[in-house]
Every structure is written in C-alpha cells, then in structure tokens.
N, C-alpha and C positions, 0 to 999 in steps of 0.2 A: 265442202269443196277443202283445202287446206291446200295454203299455199305457201309453194318451196322456195326459200329464200339464203342464198348465199351472205355472205361477208368479208368483202372484199377490204383486207384491216382489223386481223384483231387485235387492236389498242384501246386506250380514252375509250371512244366511243363507243365502239369496235365487240367487244366485252359487252358492254352493259346493252348494247342491242338485242343482243346473241344471248341473257340471261329475258330482258326481255321477251320476244318474240313467242325465245322453248314456252314462257307462261302464258301463251294462249293456247286456249281448240281452235284455231283455223289455224296457224299455220306453222310454218316450223323449217328447224332452220338444217339443211342438207349439207355443207361442208361452211368452214374456213379459210382467210388467206393471212398465212406471213409471207415475208422477204427472207429471216431467220430461224435459226432455233432458238428461241429466246425464252423468258420463264414464263411466254405470255402466252409464246404456244406449247409449251406444258402441261398446264392448267386449260389450254380451247382441248387439248386430247380429254385428262380429264373429267371438261365434261364433257366428253360421245360425240365431240364437232372431228369432225370429220381435217383434215388435216388438203389441203393446196397448196402448193408453188410451181416456181418455176423449173421446168425442169431440166437448168445448167447454174439451181439452189438445190434441189432433189438431195446432193451425197451429204450436205454438211449435216440436211437432217434425220438422212441416217446415219451419218457416224454420233449423231449426241441422242443419236436411238431411238426416234421420232420416227414413225410412219408414214407416210407420204403415202395420200390415195386420189392425187393424181395433178394434173397440173392446172391452172386460172384458167386457161380457155375449157377445160372440160367440165370443172366446177360449172363454170357459166353456162354455159349449154345445157346442165341442167334442169337452173331455178328455172320460175318465177322472172324472180327479182335479184336484184343486189342492191346489198347495198351497203354501198362504195362511204368509206369510213379509208383513203385514207388520206395522206398530209393531206395541208391544206397546199391547195394550187398543182396538185396533181392525179384528181380527178379528169379535171376537165380531158389527161391524157390515157383517161380511159374513153370515155363517150363514145367514142369510133372501135374501139372494143365489144360494149357492149352492144352497137352499129353493125358487130356482122356478124355479135353471138344470140341477134333477133330476139335481146331478153330488158328489161327493164331495170330505171337505176334508180334509183333514188340519193340525189348525192347532198351534203354537209354543207355547213353555211361558214366553209374558210374558203368553198364556191364563188367566182361571181356565180347572181344572177342567172345571162346572158347562158351557159352549163348547160340548161333546163329550159329554161324560160317562162318557170316557173317554181313560184318561188309560197310553201303551204306553207299555213299555221289552223290544228285542228280544228282550232271554238271559229278564227277569224276569214277564212277563203280556203273546205273542206271539198267543197264540192269544183275546184278549179282545175284538182288533180286529179277528178276523174278516167279512169283510163289512158293516161299519160304512157307513150312511157318513157321518159322521165323528171321528177322532181326533183327542187332541192326544201330540205328544209331548213329550217333559219337558224343565223347560232347561236350559242346558249342570251348573250344579251341583248338580238331581237327579240330568239324567242320569249326571255323575260319581256318585254317589254307590252309586246304587243296583248300579252295574258290577262294585264291589269289597264289596256291602254284604247283594244278593244270594242268592252263588256260599257265599259265610258261612254261610247261615243254613240254606242248604239243607246244605251240612257238616257246623257242626255244631250248631245252631238262633242266634238271637242273645236275652236277654235283655232285654236293654236297650245302646241305638248315644248318642251325643250324638262333635255332628260341631263346629268352629268354625272356619272359613267366614271366607278372610283375602280379598277379591273384589279383584277390579279397581275399579281406577276408573273406566277410558274405554275401551272399546274403540282401538286403535292409530289405529286414522284417526276416529277421534270429538275434538277438540277443546276440544267447546262445554260440556259437564261433569268433575267428577272432582274430588276434590281434590287440588290441586295441593303443594300445603305441610303435611299435614293428615291422620289416621289418625279416621278418622267412626263410633263405635260406632254397630249398630243397635242401638235405642235402644226399640224394638216387640218386644217377649219373653216363652216363644221367638220366635225370626224364622218364614219362614214355607215354610221352606224343610224344616221336618217333615214337617207337615199338604205335601205337595206330594210328597211319596218317602213317604204311605201312601197318597196318590191312587192305586199302582201296588200296593206291598206290605204294603195298611190291615191283618196283624197283628202291622207292628211299633212299634213303643215305640224313638222317632226326637225327643229335641228337638236344637236345634240356635241358632246363636250365630249373628254375619256381624259383620266390624268391609269397612269400607274402606278400602281405603289407595293413595298415589299412584302408581301401577303399569297397567300399560299391557295389557304379555301376557297370564297367566295369573291364576285363584282358585288359589287350596292350603289343602288341609284338613288340620286337625286331627286326625283321631279316636280314639273311644275306645269302645270294644266293649266288656263282661260276654257273654258267651257260653253259652252253655249246660255246659256239658263242659272241661272243662282239657285244655290241646294246647299241638306247641310253635310256636315261632314260623314249626319247620319247616315242619308240616303248615299253618299258614295257608299261607305259599311258594305253596305245592306246591297249596292251594287254584284260589289268583290264575294259576298256569303255566298253569291249566288252558284257564280264564274263557273268554274274546271278551272284543278292545278294553285292557285291560290289559296293562301295558309294566311293565316293572321297568329301572329308572337305578341307581345312586349315586352317593355321595361322593364314595365312596374310586375312584373311574377320574376326581375332576374333577367334577360335575354334583350342584354342593350348590342350588340355585338356580333359579329360575321361566328366567333369560335363559337361564341353562344347556339344560335344558332342548328350548324354540322351536330354540335354533342347534342340537340334533343330531337334531330334526326337518327343519329345512333342509337342514346336509346329506348326511341322508337323502335328500334331493332331491323333499321329496312338494312336492305343490300346492300352493302360498301358501305356502309352510313350515307346514302345518299339521298338526295332528299330533290321528290322530280317537282315539287309546288314549288312559285314564285311566291319565300316568305313578307309578306308587310307587316310592318311597325301598326302596329290600329289603333296605336299610340301617340304614332307619330306621325297621323293621318290629321289634316286641316286642312275647312273651303275658309276664304272668308270670299265674302259675295259670292266673285261666280272662279274667286281665283282656288285650285284645287295644289295648296303642302302632299307631299309623299317618298316616304322613305322606300325599297326593295333591294329582294337580297337572292341572288342569283347563284343555283351554285352548276357553276360551266362546268361538272364533268358530267352530270345525267339529265337537266331538264326537257332537252332535246329529247328523251328518247324514249316514252309515250308518242312524242308529238311520230317521229320516226312507225311507233307501233300503227298512228293510224294511216297514217303515211298512202302504209301497204291498204289495208282495207282499202283506200276509191282507186288506186293506184290501177289495177285486178279485182274492182268493180265487185269484192267481199258485201261489203256498205255502205248500203244507199244514205243514209241516216245520221249526219256526222255528229252532233249526241250518243248516240246507238254507239258507235263509232270506242267515243270518246270513255263513256261509261266501262266495257266491257273490259276496253284494257284498264280502267283505273284498277277496278275489283282484282284483276287476274295480277297488275303490280299492286294494289295496294293501298294507292293512292285514294282516302276520303272521298274526293270529286272530286 
C-alpha cells in the first residue's frame, strides 16, 4: 500500500514533512498547498510537488510563472491523508474541510489537543492513533520532553518532573518577532507544556516554566525528575542509549552550546542542517539518590518530522508495530536510532 499524502502549508514544517515522506517507500506526496507564490512555492515546484491554491489566488501564481495543479479542495479529495502544516490556530478551521472531503488529517502542536482528540508520540502512544481520522503530533518542546521522560517512566517510574524551557525567540528565517535584547519570562504559570505532555502521558505529574531568549536555533530544557527508585547516572544513560531519537553530546568533546549542537548536525551532512533527535548532554546528566538532573536541546524546526511519518503509518494502518515504523522512518531519514 502506498499512502497518498497531501501537505496543507508548505512552510517550515510542511517542506520538511514533504522531504521525509518522499524518502519513504510506502507513501508519496501528491501535492502541496500555498497561499502565495513565495520562494517556497518555487521550491515545491522544483522538488516536483504539484501546487494547489484557492481559485482567487491562482492568478498571482500564474503571473509569477507557477503552474497550479488545482484547488486545495481537489487535492484533499484525492489524498488518503493531509498533513496540516498551517500556522497555529488555523488548522482548527480546516477540520470541517477535511471532514467534508472524507480525508484523514494530522494536525501540529500549535493546535489544541481538542482539535483531534488524540495527541501523538511514536514511542509513547503509537497505537492510540491506529485507524483514526484525526490526530495531532505534539509540539517540538513536548516531543522533546516525551522522548526522554517516557523511557525513564517505563524503566524506573516517575514521581514528579519539572522542566524549565529556555525557548528560542523565533525561527532562523523569521525576522518579525522574538526578543532582540531581552529575556522574556512566561508569566502565566505553570506553562502549557506540562498539560501538553499529559495529553500523551496523562498519568505523569509534570510542571513547567519557560523563558524566551534572543536566539533562533534551538530550545534548551533544564530538567529535574524525581524517580520512583534510586538509580545510578549510568543506568539512566543506558536507558536513553536504547531509546529512539535521542543523541548524546558532550561538553568534554567541545559541544558546550546549542550553536555547537547545530554545527554538529551540519557537519553530519543532515538535510537543511536539521537535528531530528533530541540532544542530551551526557556529561550534564547527574543522579543524586532518586533525583535526576539533565539538560537537553530541541531543534524546533525538525524534531517532530519523523513523528509525522510514524503517525501516517498508524492512522492509515500501514504498520501495526511502533518499533518497526520508527526503525523504517529512521532508516529512510538517516537517523541512527
């Protein structure tokens, strides 16, 4: 079975999702939508993805020299599943459109959990999206927390988790927002990230705080976890070494900052310089009794992308086993584990 996939919104996440889907042998991109003939529309064309837009926007595309394959509605009707990569809050408006078209859809973490009623992480709850019409891949930060917390909970049990999220002010290509010379605390406390983790792990006792800082390349999490048993630092590292989509970095090796983590991704030859894994500083992990301290870095533009691919397999009933889907996605995308 080859799943026919449409991308609604070919931007930061949409173009990465398109590349990831195109790398798989059990799914294909049948078209993408754009609302204006930006450089990303030309990029989509050059990558062989048919462009779709609303009828009242078609003239602007033709004037720019871009061929339009049809309307967004026509694309949705032809697809098995739509990856909704529209800006946060917009996806909710498209749900009735997808319902009318009778097509499955994956929403992003910028939408509320209620837009789909299911929130997805490949390791933690792959089966929950099995055959579903709608699901939501959680945000980059929530994905990062789930990647490290879920294996810990499975191995040792978690009494309580607390995370301070040091958030990038804007994506690298965004010059319209973000603190320029400031540190901006999130004053509505605790922040929404804890409840978002609980949309996948409802039993987990977790609280979060966050600050925005004037950087664009990554988020950083400073985490404290009370485990249900006393363990060693080595035991924690061993659990993570076997978990998918976690990579270790070391300050001792010269990787002391998010900038150096992203330089490593570029040196590894990753597409767009992306880091799909969550980077954990191995020499910044410490257990005292049953209390664990650690730092992790999240590449906000890309860590959710392999999760989107796995969500397609679950929703479209392509692969029943989560571990096999994760391994297949990782192999196609060049992710070691």
